[in-house]
Wavefront OBJ file of the C-alpha trace (Angstrom):
o trace
v 10.020 7.364 -13.446
v 12.709 8.260 -11.005
v 14.460 6.495 -7.963
v 14.474 7.489 -4.415
v 17.038 10.434 -3.262
v 19.808 9.324 -0.865
v 18.353 11.489 1.786
v 15.000 9.832 1.799
v 13.708 8.797 5.179
v 13.603 5.027 5.737
v 15.579 4.309 2.496
v 17.121 0.778 2.572
v 19.588 -0.279 -0.135
v 19.407 -3.846 -0.864
v 22.494 -5.957 -1.751
v 22.075 -5.809 -5.583
v 21.652 -2.191 -5.339
v 17.799 -1.887 -5.698
v 16.494 0.664 -3.181
v 13.150 0.777 -1.156
v 11.421 2.824 1.455
v 10.124 1.181 4.711
v 7.869 3.292 7.075
v 5.134 3.090 9.650
v 1.736 4.355 8.746
v 0.881 5.811 11.883
v 3.832 8.224 11.369
v 2.094 9.501 8.238
v 4.239 10.401 5.256
v 7.700 11.821 6.226
v 7.900 15.704 5.756
v 9.940 16.576 2.586
v 10.222 13.274 1.288
v 9.165 12.259 -1.994
v 5.841 10.355 -2.807
v 6.154 6.576 -3.845
v 5.281 5.356 -7.174
v 3.975 2.335 -5.644
v 3.150 1.109 -2.131
v 2.806 -2.391 -0.577
v 0.901 -2.169 2.775
v 0.872 -4.914 5.106
v -2.170 -4.434 7.534
v -4.717 -6.674 9.192
v -7.494 -4.620 7.714
v -7.719 -3.355 4.079
v -5.434 -0.412 3.659
v -7.000 2.738 2.232
v -6.439 3.790 -1.361
v -3.523 6.046 -1.831
v -2.797 8.756 -4.432
v -0.334 6.396 -6.058
v -0.575 2.586 -7.162
v -0.745 0.385 -4.104
v -1.284 -3.224 -3.167
v -2.448 -4.872 0.033
v -1.537 -7.694 1.982
v -3.824 -9.086 4.813
v -1.382 -9.456 7.628
v -2.241 -9.119 11.328
v 0.189 -7.494 13.706
v 2.957 -9.735 15.259
v 1.746 -12.577 12.895
v 2.484 -14.024 9.720
v 0.650 -13.059 6.129
v -2.972 -14.735 6.105
v -1.794 -16.130 2.457
v 1.678 -16.476 2.490
v 1.970 -17.458 -1.138
v -0.103 -14.198 -2.035
v 2.496 -12.195 0.110
v 5.374 -13.669 -1.582
v 3.946 -12.789 -4.967
v 3.247 -9.238 -4.055
v 6.830 -8.961 -2.456
v 8.218 -10.502 -5.787
v 6.455 -7.745 -7.608
v 7.399 -4.875 -5.329
v 11.016 -6.062 -5.996
v 10.771 -6.089 -9.709
v 9.204 -2.792 -9.630
v 11.857 -1.377 -7.401
v 14.377 -1.487 -10.281
v 12.737 1.390 -11.991
v 10.397 3.003 -9.392
v 10.010 4.436 -6.059
v 8.551 1.437 -4.078
v 7.711 1.682 -0.431
v 6.660 -1.055 1.962
v 4.545 -0.184 5.206
v 2.824 -1.481 8.136
v 1.313 0.351 11.034
v 4.457 0.544 12.939
v 7.116 0.097 10.309
v 9.138 -2.605 12.262
v 7.678 -6.201 12.620
v 5.795 -6.787 9.342
v 7.950 -4.167 7.266
v 10.938 -5.636 8.531
v 9.860 -9.197 7.527
v 9.168 -7.914 4.068
v 12.510 -6.092 3.833
v 14.320 -9.294 4.892
v 12.515 -11.145 2.362
v 13.221 -8.480 -0.381
v 16.819 -9.070 0.675
v 16.582 -12.676 0.216
v 15.390 -11.984 -3.223
v 18.623 -9.757 -3.818
v 20.876 -12.634 -2.761
v 21.108 -12.632 1.228
v 20.802 -16.113 2.572
v 17.779 -17.197 4.677
v 20.088 -17.502 7.879
v 21.546 -14.147 7.449
v 18.323 -12.236 6.285
v 17.188 -11.152 9.806
v 20.515 -9.957 10.721
v 20.719 -8.193 7.488
v 17.399 -6.363 7.834
v 18.389 -5.214 11.356
v 21.621 -3.695 10.416
v 20.131 -1.957 7.115
v 16.696 -1.057 8.192
v 15.732 -1.027 12.005
v 17.671 -2.547 14.820
v 14.314 -4.200 16.104
v 12.831 -5.310 12.724
v 11.305 -8.710 12.709
v 9.636 -8.869 16.043
v 8.630 -12.626 16.691
v 10.050 -16.122 16.585
v 7.719 -17.197 13.971
v 8.616 -14.229 11.773
v 12.206 -14.995 12.026
v 11.558 -18.546 11.062
v 9.388 -17.622 8.250
v 12.215 -15.143 6.862
v 14.759 -17.975 7.250
v 12.699 -20.877 5.917
v 10.492 -19.595 3.178
v 11.270 -21.463 -0.100
v 11.091 -19.035 -3.025
v 11.198 -21.948 -5.475
v 7.918 -23.032 -6.857
l 1 2 3 4 5 6 7 8 9 10 11 12 13 14 15 16 17 18 19 20 21 22 23 24 25 26 27 28 29 30 31 32 33 34 35 36 37 38 39 40 41 42 43 44 45 46 47 48 49 50 51 52 53 54 55 56 57 58 59 60 61 62 63 64 65 66 67 68 69 70 71 72 73 74 75 76 77 78 79 80 81 82 83 84 85 86 87 88 89 90 91 92 93 94 95 96 97 98 99 100 101 102 103 104 105 106 107 108 109 110 111 112 113 114 115 116 117 118 119 120 121 122 123 124 125 126 127 128 129 130 131 132 133 134 135 136 137 138 139 140 141 142 143 144 145
């Protein structure tokens, strides 16, 4: 297994040094980029199977995941995998849901709930996390059981 190259499109380095790729599915795979070893897809309808291992979270556009607990479990798994594998997170456009996921991964890497949205916007996409309820979800979700 190998990690992402520095030139990978959509690459985000979390505060603890783990790296993941965020992208929009509508854009297709970025040209000349490496394929992921694992993908986590955040879409309203079941995501198509990929050539690589993947998981799906039922998550309507501009909303929150239908099962927040299952979403956090899947994000925690993606976070753990990112220590030794190329992991990507993607939704249709790559901004709202993917931004929420990246902000939550940043929280797992040590960013506070109150700073996670700002962190994701500074390190992923400026418009990441599109709705007030998405911002509240990032800030308030309790990772403790």
